N, C-alpha and C positions, 0 to 999 in steps of 0.2 A: 504494500500500500504506500502511495506517495502522499505525504501530508504537507500542506503549505502552512507554515507558522508565520503569522504576521504580528510582529512584536518589536517594540522599540527598546525594551529593557534587556541588556546583555545577560544578566543573571538568569532571567526566565528562559532565554534562548538556550543557554548552556544546559539548564535542567531539562528542557524539552529534548534537546539533542541527545542527552544521556538516556532518557526514557525511551525515545523512539529507536535509537540505535540498539538498545538493550533487548528490544522485542522484534528486531529484524525488519523494521519498516524504514522508509527513506524520508528524510526531512529536507524540505526546501524552505529557505528563509527569505522573508521580505521584512524590511524595517518600517514600512508604512503601506497604506492602501494603494498608493500609486505604483509602488514596486510590485505589489501583489497582482494588480491588474495586468501589468506587463508579463509577469510570469504565467498567469492564467491564459494569456493569448498564445503562448508558445509551448507550454508543457501540459501534460496530462496530470491532473491532480485529483485525488480521490476524496480528500477531506481538507477543509479549511479551518484552521484554529487561529482566531484573531483577537487581539487585544481590542478594547473599545477606545480608550483614550490614547491617540497617537498623533504626531504632527502630520501635516500635509493633507491626509485624508483619514478620518477616524474609522473605526470598525463598523459603525452604523451606516455610514455612507458607502463603505466598501460592500457591505451586505446588500444594500439597495441596488448598487450597480451590478453586482454579480447575479442577483436574482432576475435582472432584466435580460440576461443572456440565456437563450434556450439550452445551451450545452451545460449550464451550471444551475439550472432551476432545481435540480434534485441533489446537488452536491451537498453532503452534510457540512454545516457551518456551525462551529462552536465558538461562542463569544466567551472571552476571558475578561473579567472586569473586576476592578477593585473599587469602583465607585459605590458610594453609600446609597445613592438613590437609584434603584434598579428599575424603576417604572418604565423609563424610556427604552431601556434594553429589552425588558420583557415584552413591551409592545411591538418591538421589531421582530421578535421570535414568532413569526406567523406560519411557518412551515413545520411539518412534522420532522423535517430534516434539520431543524435549528435546535441548538442546545445552549444553555447559559451555565457557565461555571464561574463562581465568584473566587477571586484571588484572596488569599493564596490557595492554590490548588495543590493538593498533596500528590506526591509521586505515586502513591498507591492508587489514588483515584484515576490518574492518567493511565497507569498500567492496566487497570480494569477496563477502562474505556477503550483503549486501543487494542488490547488483547482480544476483546470481544468484537473487534472490527467496527466500532462506533455504531451502536444501535441507538439512534435517537428516536 
Protein backbone atom coordinates (compact mmCIF):
# COMPACT_ATOMS: atom_id res chain seq x y z
CA UNK A 1 0.00 0.00 0.00
CA UNK A 2 1.23 3.51 -0.85
CA UNK A 3 0.35 6.09 1.79
CA UNK A 4 0.67 9.82 1.20
CA UNK A 5 1.51 11.66 4.43
CA UNK A 6 0.83 15.38 4.25
CA UNK A 7 2.44 16.87 7.34
CA UNK A 8 4.59 19.89 8.11
CA UNK A 9 5.98 18.62 11.44
CA UNK A 10 9.24 16.70 11.04
CA UNK A 11 8.77 14.67 14.25
CA UNK A 12 5.39 13.36 13.07
CA UNK A 13 6.85 12.47 9.69
CA UNK A 14 9.63 10.50 11.38
CA UNK A 15 7.13 8.60 13.50
CA UNK A 16 4.92 7.89 10.48
CA UNK A 17 7.92 6.71 8.46
CA UNK A 18 8.89 4.30 11.24
CA UNK A 19 5.38 2.88 11.56
CA UNK A 20 4.74 2.53 7.84
CA UNK A 21 8.16 1.01 7.11
CA UNK A 22 7.68 -1.39 10.01
CA UNK A 23 4.56 -2.92 8.47
CA UNK A 24 5.89 -3.07 4.93
CA UNK A 25 3.98 -0.23 3.29
CA UNK A 26 5.42 2.68 1.30
CA UNK A 27 5.25 6.27 2.55
CA UNK A 28 5.27 9.26 0.22
CA UNK A 29 5.74 12.63 1.93
CA UNK A 30 4.34 16.09 1.18
CA UNK A 31 4.93 19.10 3.45
CA UNK A 32 1.66 20.82 2.49
CA UNK A 33 -1.46 20.48 0.37
CA UNK A 34 0.10 21.99 -2.74
CA UNK A 35 2.86 19.35 -2.75
CA UNK A 36 0.25 16.67 -2.12
CA UNK A 37 -1.79 17.69 -5.17
CA UNK A 38 1.34 17.49 -7.35
CA UNK A 39 2.13 14.02 -6.03
CA UNK A 40 -1.44 12.81 -6.59
CA UNK A 41 -1.26 13.95 -10.21
CA UNK A 42 1.79 11.76 -10.86
CA UNK A 43 1.67 8.77 -8.48
CA UNK A 44 -0.76 6.07 -7.46
CA UNK A 45 -1.73 6.60 -3.81
CA UNK A 46 -3.94 4.23 -1.82
CA UNK A 47 -4.46 6.29 1.36
CA UNK A 48 -4.02 9.96 2.24
CA UNK A 49 -3.04 10.88 5.80
CA UNK A 50 -3.13 14.66 6.26
CA UNK A 51 -2.57 17.18 8.99
CA UNK A 52 -5.25 19.85 9.12
CA UNK A 53 -3.20 22.95 10.06
CA UNK A 54 -0.47 23.48 7.45
CA UNK A 55 0.98 26.41 5.50
CA UNK A 56 0.07 27.11 1.85
CA UNK A 57 -2.96 24.81 1.73
CA UNK A 58 -4.49 23.26 4.82
CA UNK A 59 -5.87 19.74 5.10
CA UNK A 60 -9.49 20.85 4.76
CA UNK A 61 -8.86 22.56 1.41
CA UNK A 62 -6.73 19.62 0.28
CA UNK A 63 -9.61 17.26 1.09
CA UNK A 64 -12.08 19.42 -0.86
CA UNK A 65 -9.84 19.54 -3.92
CA UNK A 66 -9.10 15.81 -3.82
CA UNK A 67 -12.78 14.87 -3.56
CA UNK A 68 -13.46 16.86 -6.75
CA UNK A 69 -11.24 14.48 -8.73
CA UNK A 70 -13.10 11.33 -9.87
CA UNK A 71 -9.99 9.17 -9.40
CA UNK A 72 -9.78 10.15 -5.72
CA UNK A 73 -13.45 10.25 -4.70
CA UNK A 74 -13.05 6.90 -2.90
CA UNK A 75 -9.45 7.23 -1.70
CA UNK A 76 -9.41 6.89 2.10
CA UNK A 77 -8.56 10.26 3.66
CA UNK A 78 -7.43 10.42 7.27
CA UNK A 79 -7.38 13.82 8.97
CA UNK A 80 -4.76 14.31 11.70
CA UNK A 81 -5.53 17.26 13.90
CA UNK A 82 -4.44 18.77 17.13
CA UNK A 83 -7.00 21.56 17.03
CA UNK A 84 -9.23 21.86 20.05
CA UNK A 85 -12.35 22.77 18.04
CA UNK A 86 -13.05 19.71 15.91
CA UNK A 87 -16.43 20.87 14.60
CA UNK A 88 -15.15 22.11 11.23
CA UNK A 89 -13.05 18.99 10.67
CA UNK A 90 -15.95 16.71 11.58
CA UNK A 91 -18.19 18.57 9.14
CA UNK A 92 -15.64 17.92 6.39
CA UNK A 93 -15.76 14.16 7.01
CA UNK A 94 -18.66 13.55 4.64
CA UNK A 95 -17.58 10.27 3.05
CA UNK A 96 -17.45 6.80 4.56
CA UNK A 97 -13.82 6.90 3.38
CA UNK A 98 -12.99 9.82 5.71
CA UNK A 99 -11.57 9.35 9.18
CA UNK A 100 -10.52 11.81 11.89
CA UNK A 101 -7.66 11.10 14.29
CA UNK A 102 -6.80 13.62 16.99
CA UNK A 103 -3.14 14.30 17.73
CA UNK A 104 -1.20 12.94 19.39
CA UNK A 105 -1.94 9.66 17.65
CA UNK A 106 -0.34 6.64 19.28
CA UNK A 107 1.93 4.32 17.35
CA UNK A 108 -0.34 1.45 18.40
CA UNK A 109 -3.38 3.16 16.83
CA UNK A 110 -1.51 3.72 13.57
CA UNK A 111 -0.27 0.12 13.52
CA UNK A 112 -3.80 -1.19 13.98
CA UNK A 113 -5.16 1.16 11.35
CA UNK A 114 -2.62 0.36 8.64
CA UNK A 115 -2.24 -3.32 9.49
CA UNK A 116 -5.97 -3.62 8.84
CA UNK A 117 -5.44 -1.82 5.51
CA UNK A 118 -7.45 1.22 6.64
CA UNK A 119 -11.06 0.25 7.09
CA UNK A 120 -12.81 3.59 7.44
